PAVO-678794 format. One record per residue: residue in three letters; y, x, z of N, C-alpha, C in turn. Coordinates in Angstrom, 1 decimal. Atoms other than C-alpha are relative to their C-alpha. Example, Ala and Ser with C-alpha at 12.3 -4.5 7.8 and 13.67 -1.06 7.14 Angstrom:
# residues 2
+------+--------+--------+--------+--------+--------+--------+--------+--------+--------+
! code !    n.Y !    n.X !    n.Z !   ca.Y !   ca.X !   ca.Z !    c.Y !    c.X !    c.Z !
+------+--------+--------+--------+--------+--------+--------+--------+--------+--------+
!  ALA !   -1.2 !    0.9 !    0.0 !   -4.5 !   12.3 !    7.8 !    1.2 !    0.9 !    0.0 !
!  SER !   -1.1 !   -0.9 !    0.0 !   -1.1 !   13.7 !    7.1 !    1.1 !   -0.8 !    0.8 !
+------+--------+--------+--------+--------+--------+--------+--------+--------+--------+
END
This chain:
# residues 154
+------+--------+--------+--------+--------+--------+--------+--------+--------+--------+
! code !    n.Y !    n.X !    n.Z !   ca.Y !   ca.X !   ca.Z !    c.Y !    c.X !    c.Z !
+------+--------+--------+--------+--------+--------+--------+--------+--------+--------+
!  UNK !    0.5 !   -1.3 !   -0.1 !  -36.4 !  -43.0 !   19.2 !   -0.4 !    0.3 !    1.5 !
!  UNK !    0.5 !   -0.2 !   -1.3 !  -38.5 !  -41.9 !   22.1 !    0.3 !    1.5 !    0.4 !
!  UNK !   -0.3 !   -1.3 !   -0.5 !  -37.4 !  -39.0 !   24.3 !   -1.0 !    0.3 !    1.2 !
!  UNK !    0.8 !   -0.4 !   -1.1 !  -39.5 !  -37.0 !   26.7 !    0.8 !    0.0 !    1.3 !
!  UNK !   -0.8 !    0.0 !   -1.2 !  -38.4 !  -37.4 !   30.3 !    0.3 !    1.4 !    0.4 !
!  UNK !   -0.5 !   -1.3 !   -0.5 !  -36.5 !  -34.5 !   31.9 !   -1.0 !    0.5 !    1.0 !
!  UNK !    1.0 !   -0.6 !   -0.9 !  -38.9 !  -32.1 !   33.6 !    0.7 !    0.9 !    1.0 !
!  UNK !   -0.6 !   -0.8 !   -1.0 !  -37.9 !  -30.5 !   36.8 !   -0.8 !    1.3 !    0.0 !
!  UNK !    0.6 !   -1.4 !    0.1 !  -38.5 !  -26.7 !   36.6 !    0.0 !    0.5 !    1.4 !
!  UNK !    0.0 !   -0.6 !   -1.3 !  -39.6 !  -25.1 !   39.8 !    0.2 !    1.5 !   -0.1 !
!  UNK !   -0.3 !   -1.4 !    0.0 !  -38.2 !  -21.7 !   40.5 !   -0.5 !    0.6 !    1.3 !
!  UNK !    0.6 !   -0.7 !   -1.1 !  -40.1 !  -19.3 !   42.7 !    0.8 !    1.3 !    0.3 !
!  UNK !   -0.7 !   -1.3 !   -0.4 !  -38.9 !  -16.2 !   44.6 !   -0.4 !    1.1 !   -1.0 !
!  UNK !    0.5 !   -1.1 !    1.0 !  -41.0 !  -14.0 !   42.2 !    0.8 !   -0.1 !   -1.3 !
!  UNK !   -0.7 !    0.2 !    1.3 !  -39.1 !  -15.5 !   39.2 !    1.4 !    0.6 !    0.1 !
!  UNK !   -1.4 !   -0.6 !   -0.2 !  -35.7 !  -14.4 !   40.7 !   -0.1 !    1.5 !   -0.1 !
!  UNK !    0.2 !   -1.4 !    0.0 !  -37.0 !  -10.9 !   41.3 !   -0.3 !    0.5 !   -1.4 !
!  UNK !    0.3 !   -0.4 !    1.4 !  -38.4 !  -10.7 !   37.8 !    1.2 !   -0.1 !   -0.9 !
!  UNK !   -1.2 !    0.1 !    0.8 !  -35.2 !  -11.9 !   36.3 !    1.0 !    1.2 !    0.2 !
!  UNK !   -0.9 !   -1.2 !   -0.3 !  -33.2 !   -9.1 !   38.1 !   -0.6 !    1.2 !   -0.7 !
!  UNK !    0.6 !   -1.1 !    0.7 !  -35.7 !   -6.6 !   36.7 !    0.2 !    0.0 !   -1.5 !
!  UNK !   -0.1 !    0.2 !    1.4 !  -35.5 !   -8.0 !   33.2 !    1.4 !    0.1 !   -0.5 !
!  UNK !   -1.4 !    0.1 !    0.5 !  -31.8 !   -8.7 !   32.9 !    1.0 !    1.0 !    0.7 !
!  UNK !   -0.9 !   -0.9 !   -0.7 !  -30.3 !   -6.2 !   35.4 !    0.9 !   -0.8 !    1.0 !
!  UNK !   -0.9 !    0.6 !   -1.0 !  -27.6 !   -6.9 !   38.0 !    1.0 !   -0.9 !   -0.8 !
!  UNK !   -1.1 !    0.8 !    0.5 !  -24.8 !   -9.4 !   37.4 !    1.2 !    0.9 !   -0.2 !
!  UNK !   -1.0 !   -1.0 !    0.3 !  -22.4 !   -7.0 !   35.6 !    1.4 !   -0.5 !    0.3 !
!  UNK !   -1.4 !    0.3 !   -0.3 !  -19.2 !   -9.0 !   35.9 !    0.3 !    0.1 !    1.5 !
!  UNK !   -0.1 !   -0.1 !   -1.5 !  -19.8 !   -9.2 !   39.7 !    0.1 !    1.4 !    0.4 !
!  UNK !    0.0 !   -1.4 !   -0.4 !  -20.6 !   -5.5 !   40.0 !    1.3 !    0.6 !   -0.4 !
!  UNK !   -1.2 !   -0.7 !    0.4 !  -17.6 !   -4.4 !   38.0 !    1.2 !   -0.5 !    0.7 !
!  UNK !   -1.2 !    0.6 !   -0.6 !  -15.2 !   -6.8 !   39.6 !    0.1 !    0.2 !    1.5 !
!  UNK !    0.0 !    0.0 !   -1.5 !  -16.3 !   -6.6 !   43.2 !    0.0 !    1.4 !    0.6 !
!  UNK !    0.0 !   -1.4 !   -0.6 !  -16.6 !   -2.8 !   43.6 !    1.3 !    0.6 !    0.0 !
!  UNK !   -1.3 !   -0.7 !   -0.2 !  -13.7 !   -0.7 !   44.8 !   -0.1 !    1.4 !   -0.6 !
!  UNK !   -0.1 !   -1.3 !    0.6 !  -12.7 !    2.4 !   43.0 !   -0.2 !    1.1 !    1.0 !
!  UNK !    0.1 !   -1.1 !   -0.9 !  -13.9 !    5.5 !   44.7 !    0.8 !    1.2 !   -0.4 !
!  UNK !   -0.7 !   -1.2 !    0.4 !  -11.8 !    8.6 !   44.8 !   -0.9 !    1.1 !   -0.5 !
!  UNK !    0.9 !   -1.0 !    0.5 !  -13.4 !   11.3 !   42.6 !    0.1 !    1.3 !    0.8 !
!  UNK !    0.0 !   -1.3 !   -0.8 !  -14.4 !   14.6 !   44.2 !    0.9 !    1.0 !   -0.7 !
!  UNK !   -0.9 !   -1.1 !    0.5 !  -12.0 !   17.5 !   43.8 !   -0.8 !    1.1 !   -0.7 !
!  UNK !    0.7 !   -1.1 !    0.7 !  -13.1 !   20.1 !   41.3 !    0.5 !    1.3 !    0.6 !
!  UNK !   -0.2 !   -1.3 !   -0.6 !  -13.3 !   23.5 !   42.9 !   -0.4 !    1.1 !   -1.1 !
!  UNK !    0.5 !   -1.0 !    1.0 !  -13.3 !   26.4 !   40.4 !   -0.9 !    1.1 !    0.6 !
!  UNK !    0.9 !   -1.1 !   -0.4 !  -16.0 !   29.0 !   40.6 !    0.3 !    1.2 !   -0.8 !
!  UNK !   -0.3 !   -1.3 !    0.7 !  -15.2 !   32.6 !   39.8 !   -1.2 !    0.9 !    0.1 !
!  UNK !    1.2 !   -0.8 !    0.1 !  -17.9 !   34.9 !   38.6 !    0.5 !    1.5 !   -0.1 !
!  UNK !   -0.3 !   -1.4 !    0.1 !  -17.6 !   38.6 !   39.2 !   -0.8 !    0.7 !   -1.1 !
!  UNK !    0.7 !   -0.7 !    1.1 !  -18.4 !   40.6 !   36.1 !   -0.4 !    1.4 !    0.4 !
!  UNK !    0.4 !   -1.4 !   -0.5 !  -20.5 !   43.7 !   36.8 !    0.7 !    1.1 !   -0.7 !
!  UNK !   -0.6 !   -1.2 !    0.6 !  -18.9 !   47.1 !   36.2 !   -0.8 !    0.6 !   -1.1 !
!  UNK !    0.8 !   -0.6 !    1.1 !  -21.8 !   48.1 !   34.0 !    0.3 !   -0.7 !   -1.3 !
!  UNK !   -0.4 !    0.7 !    1.3 !  -20.8 !   45.4 !   31.5 !    1.2 !    0.6 !   -0.6 !
!  UNK !   -1.2 !   -0.7 !    0.6 !  -17.4 !   47.0 !   31.1 !   -0.3 !    1.3 !   -0.6 !
!  UNK !    0.3 !   -1.4 !    0.5 !  -18.9 !   50.5 !   30.7 !   -0.8 !   -0.1 !   -1.3 !
!  UNK !    0.8 !    0.1 !    1.2 !  -21.4 !   49.4 !   28.1 !    0.8 !   -0.6 !   -1.2 !
!  UNK !   -0.8 !    0.7 !    1.1 !  -18.9 !   47.3 !   26.1 !    1.4 !    0.4 !    0.0 !
!  UNK !   -1.4 !   -0.4 !   -0.1 !  -15.7 !   49.3 !   26.6 !    0.6 !    0.1 !   -1.4 !
!  UNK !   -0.6 !    0.0 !    1.4 !  -15.2 !   49.9 !   22.9 !   -0.4 !   -1.2 !   -0.8 !
!  UNK !    0.3 !    1.3 !    0.7 !  -14.9 !   46.7 !   20.9 !    0.3 !    0.1 !   -1.5 !
!  UNK !   -0.2 !    0.2 !    1.5 !  -15.3 !   45.9 !   17.2 !    0.3 !   -1.4 !   -0.2 !
!  UNK !   -0.4 !    1.3 !    0.3 !  -13.4 !   42.9 !   16.1 !   -0.3 !   -0.4 !   -1.5 !
!  UNK !    0.0 !    0.5 !    1.3 !  -14.0 !   40.7 !   13.1 !    1.2 !   -1.0 !   -0.1 !
!  UNK !   -1.2 !    0.8 !    0.0 !  -10.8 !   38.9 !   12.0 !    0.2 !   -0.6 !   -1.4 !
!  UNK !   -0.3 !    0.7 !    1.3 !   -9.7 !   36.4 !    9.3 !    1.0 !   -1.1 !    0.3 !
!  UNK !   -0.9 !    1.2 !   -0.1 !   -7.2 !   33.7 !    8.6 !   -0.8 !   -1.2 !   -0.5 !
!  UNK !    0.7 !    1.3 !    0.4 !   -8.7 !   30.2 !    8.6 !    1.1 !   -1.1 !    0.1 !
!  UNK !   -0.9 !    1.1 !    0.1 !   -7.0 !   27.0 !    7.8 !   -0.6 !   -1.3 !    0.7 !
!  UNK !    0.4 !    1.3 !   -0.7 !   -7.2 !   23.8 !   10.0 !    1.1 !   -1.0 !   -0.4 !
!  UNK !   -0.9 !    1.0 !    0.5 !   -5.6 !   20.8 !    8.3 !    1.2 !    0.7 !   -0.8 !
!  UNK !   -1.0 !   -0.7 !    0.8 !   -3.7 !   23.2 !    6.0 !    0.9 !    1.0 !    0.8 !
!  UNK !   -0.7 !   -0.9 !   -0.9 !   -2.3 !   25.2 !    9.0 !   -0.7 !    1.3 !    0.2 !
!  UNK !    0.7 !   -1.2 !   -0.1 !   -3.1 !   28.9 !    9.1 !   -0.2 !    0.5 !    1.4 !
!  UNK !    0.2 !   -0.6 !   -1.3 !   -4.7 !   30.4 !   12.2 !   -0.7 !    1.4 !   -0.2 !
!  UNK !    0.6 !   -1.3 !    0.0 !   -5.5 !   34.0 !   12.9 !   -1.2 !    0.0 !    1.0 !
!  UNK !    1.2 !    0.1 !   -0.8 !   -9.1 !   34.1 !   14.2 !   -0.6 !    1.4 !    0.2 !
!  UNK !    0.7 !   -1.2 !   -0.2 !  -10.8 !   37.0 !   15.8 !   -1.3 !   -0.3 !    0.9 !
!  UNK !    1.2 !    0.1 !   -0.8 !  -14.3 !   37.5 !   17.3 !   -0.5 !    1.4 !    0.2 !
!  UNK !    0.5 !   -1.3 !   -0.3 !  -15.6 !   40.5 !   19.1 !   -1.5 !    0.1 !   -0.1 !
!  UNK !    1.4 !   -0.1 !    0.4 !  -19.0 !   41.8 !   18.2 !   -1.0 !   -0.2 !    1.2 !
!  UNK !    1.0 !    0.1 !   -1.1 !  -20.9 !   42.3 !   21.5 !    0.4 !   -1.0 !    1.1 !
!  UNK !   -0.5 !    0.9 !   -1.1 !  -18.7 !   40.3 !   23.9 !   -0.1 !   -1.4 !   -0.4 !
!  UNK !    0.0 !    1.3 !    0.6 !  -18.5 !   37.3 !   21.6 !    1.2 !   -0.8 !    0.6 !
!  UNK !   -1.2 !    0.7 !   -0.5 !  -15.0 !   36.5 !   22.8 !    0.9 !   -0.3 !   -1.3 !
!  UNK !   -0.7 !    0.4 !    1.1 !  -13.1 !   34.6 !   20.2 !    1.4 !   -0.5 !    0.3 !
!  UNK !   -1.4 !    0.4 !   -0.2 !   -9.3 !   34.0 !   19.8 !    0.4 !   -0.7 !   -1.2 !
!  UNK !   -0.7 !    0.7 !    1.1 !   -7.2 !   31.7 !   17.6 !    1.5 !    0.0 !    0.3 !
!  UNK !   -1.4 !    0.0 !   -0.2 !   -3.5 !   32.0 !   17.1 !    0.6 !   -0.6 !   -1.3 !
!  UNK !   -0.7 !    0.6 !    1.1 !   -1.3 !   29.9 !   14.9 !    1.0 !    1.0 !   -0.6 !
!  UNK !   -0.8 !   -0.9 !    0.7 !    0.5 !   31.8 !   12.2 !    1.1 !   -0.8 !   -0.7 !
!  UNK !   -1.0 !    0.7 !    0.7 !    3.9 !   30.5 !   11.2 !    0.2 !    0.5 !   -1.4 !
!  UNK !    0.0 !   -0.5 !    1.3 !    3.8 !   32.8 !    8.2 !   -1.1 !    1.1 !   -0.1 !
!  UNK !    1.1 !   -0.9 !    0.2 !    1.2 !   35.1 !    6.7 !    0.5 !    1.4 !   -0.6 !
!  UNK !   -0.5 !   -1.3 !    0.4 !    3.4 !   38.2 !    6.2 !   -0.7 !    1.1 !    0.7 !
!  UNK !    0.6 !   -1.2 !   -0.6 !    2.3 !   41.7 !    7.0 !    0.5 !    0.2 !    1.4 !
!  UNK !   -0.6 !   -0.2 !   -1.3 !    4.7 !   41.9 !    9.9 !   -0.6 !   -1.0 !    1.0 !
!  UNK !    0.5 !    1.0 !   -0.9 !    3.4 !   38.6 !   11.4 !   -1.5 !    0.2 !    0.3 !
!  UNK !    1.4 !   -0.3 !   -0.2 !   -0.3 !   39.5 !   10.9 !   -0.1 !    1.2 !    0.9 !
!  UNK !    0.1 !   -1.2 !   -0.9 !    0.3 !   42.9 !   12.5 !    0.4 !   -0.3 !    1.4 !
!  UNK !   -0.4 !    0.4 !   -1.4 !    2.1 !   41.3 !   15.5 !   -1.1 !   -0.7 !    0.7 !
!  UNK !    1.1 !    0.8 !   -0.6 !   -0.8 !   38.9 !   16.0 !   -1.2 !    0.9 !    0.4 !
!  UNK !    1.1 !   -0.9 !   -0.3 !   -3.4 !   41.7 !   15.8 !    0.4 !    0.9 !    1.2 !
!  UNK !   -0.4 !   -0.8 !   -1.2 !   -1.4 !   43.8 !   18.3 !    0.0 !   -0.8 !    1.3 !
!  UNK !    0.0 !    0.9 !   -1.2 !   -1.1 !   40.9 !   20.7 !   -1.4 !   -0.1 !    0.5 !
!  UNK !    1.4 !    0.2 !   -0.3 !   -4.9 !   40.4 !   20.6 !   -0.5 !    1.3 !    0.6 !
!  UNK !    0.5 !   -1.3 !   -0.5 !   -5.5 !   44.1 !   21.1 !    0.5 !    0.3 !    1.4 !
!  UNK !   -0.6 !   -0.1 !   -1.4 !   -3.2 !   44.0 !   24.2 !   -0.8 !   -0.9 !    1.0 !
!  UNK !    0.9 !    0.9 !   -0.9 !   -5.3 !   41.1 !   25.6 !   -1.2 !    0.7 !    0.4 !
!  UNK !    1.2 !   -0.8 !   -0.4 !   -8.4 !   43.3 !   25.4 !    0.3 !    1.1 !    0.9 !
!  UNK !   -0.3 !   -1.2 !   -0.9 !   -6.6 !   46.3 !   26.9 !    0.3 !   -0.5 !    1.4 !
!  UNK !   -0.3 !    0.5 !   -1.4 !   -5.4 !   44.2 !   29.9 !   -1.3 !   -0.2 !    0.8 !
!  UNK !    1.3 !    0.2 !   -0.7 !   -9.1 !   43.6 !   30.7 !   -0.9 !    1.2 !   -0.1 !
!  UNK !    0.7 !   -1.3 !   -0.1 !  -10.2 !   47.2 !   30.3 !   -0.8 !    0.3 !   -1.3 !
!  UNK !    0.7 !   -0.2 !    1.2 !  -11.5 !   47.1 !   26.7 !    0.9 !    0.7 !   -1.0 !
!  UNK !   -0.7 !   -0.7 !    1.0 !  -10.5 !   49.3 !   23.8 !   -0.5 !   -0.4 !   -1.4 !
!  UNK !    0.4 !    0.4 !    1.3 !  -10.4 !   47.9 !   20.3 !    0.1 !    1.2 !   -0.9 !
!  UNK !    0.1 !   -1.2 !    0.9 !  -11.6 !   50.7 !   17.9 !    0.1 !   -0.3 !   -1.4 !
!  UNK !    0.2 !    0.4 !    1.4 !  -12.4 !   48.9 !   14.7 !    0.2 !   -1.5 !   -0.2 !
!  UNK !   -0.2 !    1.4 !    0.3 !  -11.3 !   45.7 !   13.1 !   -0.5 !   -0.2 !   -1.5 !
!  UNK !    0.5 !    0.4 !    1.4 !  -13.2 !   44.2 !   10.1 !    0.7 !   -1.2 !   -0.5 !
!  UNK !   -0.8 !    1.0 !    0.6 !  -11.1 !   42.2 !    7.8 !   -0.2 !   -0.2 !   -1.5 !
!  UNK !    0.0 !    0.2 !    1.4 !  -10.8 !   40.8 !    4.3 !    1.0 !    0.9 !   -0.7 !
!  UNK !   -0.9 !   -0.8 !    0.8 !   -9.0 !   42.5 !    1.5 !    1.5 !   -0.4 !    0.1 !
!  UNK !   -1.3 !    0.4 !   -0.1 !   -5.9 !   40.4 !    2.1 !    0.8 !    0.7 !    1.1 !
!  UNK !   -0.6 !   -0.7 !   -1.2 !   -5.2 !   42.4 !    5.3 !    0.2 !    1.5 !   -0.3 !
!  UNK !   -0.3 !   -1.4 !    0.4 !   -4.9 !   45.7 !    3.4 !    1.5 !    0.4 !    0.3 !
!  UNK !   -1.4 !   -0.2 !   -0.2 !   -1.1 !   45.3 !    3.8 !    0.4 !    0.3 !    1.4 !
!  UNK !   -0.4 !   -0.2 !   -1.4 !   -1.2 !   45.5 !    7.6 !   -0.5 !    1.3 !    0.6 !
!  UNK !    0.4 !   -1.3 !   -0.5 !   -2.7 !   48.9 !    7.9 !    1.2 !    0.9 !    0.4 !
!  UNK !   -1.2 !   -0.8 !   -0.4 !    0.8 !   50.4 !    8.1 !    0.6 !   -0.6 !    1.2 !
!  UNK !   -0.6 !    0.7 !   -1.1 !    1.9 !   47.8 !   10.7 !   -0.7 !    0.4 !    1.3 !
!  UNK !    0.8 !   -0.2 !   -1.2 !   -0.9 !   48.6 !   13.2 !   -0.7 !    1.4 !   -0.2 !
!  UNK !    0.5 !   -1.3 !    0.1 !   -1.5 !   52.3 !   13.5 !   -1.0 !    0.4 !    1.1 !
!  UNK !    0.9 !   -0.4 !   -1.2 !   -3.5 !   52.2 !   16.8 !   -1.5 !   -0.2 !   -0.2 !
!  UNK !    1.4 !    0.4 !    0.2 !   -6.7 !   50.9 !   15.4 !   -0.4 !    0.3 !   -1.5 !
!  UNK !    0.5 !   -0.2 !    1.4 !   -8.9 !   51.6 !   12.3 !   -0.3 !   -1.4 !   -0.5 !
!  UNK !    0.2 !    1.3 !    0.6 !   -8.8 !   48.6 !   10.0 !   -0.9 !    0.2 !   -1.2 !
!  UNK !    0.9 !   -0.1 !    1.1 !  -11.8 !   48.3 !    7.7 !    0.0 !   -1.2 !   -0.8 !
!  UNK !   -0.1 !    1.2 !    0.9 !  -11.2 !   45.9 !    4.8 !   -1.2 !    0.0 !   -0.9 !
!  UNK !    1.1 !    0.1 !    0.9 !  -13.9 !   44.6 !    2.5 !    0.5 !    0.2 !   -1.4 !
!  UNK !   -0.3 !   -0.1 !    1.4 !  -14.0 !   45.1 !   -1.2 !    0.5 !   -1.3 !   -0.6 !
!  UNK !   -0.5 !    1.2 !    0.7 !  -12.6 !   42.6 !   -3.7 !   -1.1 !   -1.0 !   -0.1 !
!  UNK !    1.0 !    1.1 !    0.1 !  -14.4 !   39.2 !   -3.7 !   -1.1 !    0.1 !    1.1 !
!  UNK !    1.0 !    0.0 !   -1.2 !  -16.2 !   40.0 !   -0.4 !    0.8 !   -0.6 !    1.2 !
!  UNK !   -0.6 !    0.6 !   -1.2 !  -15.6 !   38.3 !    2.9 !   -0.7 !    0.6 !    1.3 !
!  UNK !    0.6 !   -0.4 !   -1.3 !  -16.3 !   39.2 !    6.6 !   -0.8 !   -1.2 !    0.4 !
!  UNK !    0.9 !    1.1 !   -0.3 !  -19.2 !   36.9 !    7.0 !   -0.2 !   -0.3 !    1.4 !
!  UNK !    0.3 !    0.1 !   -1.4 !  -19.6 !   37.5 !   10.7 !    0.9 !   -1.1 !    0.6 !
!  UNK !   -1.0 !    0.9 !   -0.7 !  -16.4 !   35.6 !   11.7 !   -0.2 !   -1.4 !   -0.7 !
!  UNK !    0.1 !    1.3 !    0.7 !  -16.9 !   32.8 !    9.1 !   -1.3 !   -0.7 !    0.5 !
!  UNK !    1.3 !    0.5 !   -0.4 !  -20.5 !   32.3 !   10.3 !    0.1 !   -0.6 !    1.5 !
!  UNK !    0.1 !    0.4 !   -1.5 !  -19.8 !   32.1 !   14.1 !    1.1 !   -0.9 !    0.4 !
!  UNK !   -1.1 !    0.9 !   -0.5 !  -16.4 !   30.3 !   14.3 !    0.0 !   -1.2 !   -0.9 !
!  UNK !    0.0 !    1.3 !    0.7 !  -16.7 !   26.7 !   13.2 !    0.7 !   -1.1 !    0.8 !
+------+--------+--------+--------+--------+--------+--------+--------+--------+--------+
END
């Protein structure tokens, strides 16, 4: 059997340059030979909210519902104009617990200068009207839902 003699391949400087462009740098060498650099420290930036925003949106309308995540109930709220959403785990869905959760959320808004005037809820929240007397609770009719919260919180 006849074999062709071994040919010597000549490598030019342009070939090495082209190989680096085509294949990129030698990654094991780059990963292994570089020293870890200390990451930059994150400095928080605080934004001052204009006083006009508070005056225009002082009175808040909330949409609220109970949603389930992996079978666990969460009390979800979303304000209409501000678009501030909250989620709180509910150990039980009793009227007392739902009323406590709503009162806690209303206090959060009050701490920041907002007044919750109206809360839009499903029919299942009819039972907490007696628990929370500070706010008007508008419940939907039977077989209706508060679509605003279901549409925006996912």
